[in-house]
N, C-alpha and C positions, 0 to 999 in steps of 0.2 A: 503492499499500500503506499503511495505517496500523496505527501502532505504539501501542498503549495500555497504561500502566506502573499497576501500583498502588503508590503508594509511599505509607507514612504519613508525616503530619509530627508531629515530640515538638513537644509545647507542655509551658507550665510549668505544667499537670495531671497530667504521666506521672511517673511515676518516675525518676528517676537516679541511679545511682552514683557516688559519689566515691571509694570505697576498693574494692577488689580483695575477692572472695564469699572466705571464710575457708574454704570446704569446698574452693574450687579452690588455696590459697593452700598447704594444709595436704594435698591431693594431689599439688605441684611439690613441694613442699619433702620429702614422701616419697618422691619417685622422684631425687632429689640424693642421690648415693655418698659420704657423710663425707671430708672433704678434698677435697671438688673446691672448685676455685674457680667463684664464679660473676657472672659479670658484667650488670648492668643498665643501661638506656641510656635518659638521661632517668627516674630514678625519683621525681623529684617531691617530694611533703610524705611521701610513706608509700613509702618505701625496700621493696624485697621483704628479708625477715627474713635470708636466706642469702647477699645479694648481700655481695661481699667485694671487688669492683671496680665503680667507677663511670663513666659517661661520661656527659659535661652536665650536672651537677653542682652546683650553686652554693648549698653551703650558710647562704650568707645570706637565701636563699629562707624559710628556715624562720623566720627573724626577722621577714620581711612579715607573714607569712601565720599566726605562732601555731603551738603546738603541732596536731598533727593528732589 
């Protein structure tokens, strides 16, 4: 039996997103009740704007890469 898979390979000409899509962020923010605590795991350089608790976050990373 032979299996064939069609897997696209990303190249440098493909668009890549380094930031969350704003429409997606807005939808998520709208679903979070006021006063809810929001945990973000590994926020990177762009923490989720409603997050108030972080895991795996080093504020010094921002200094290495500059402001997002």
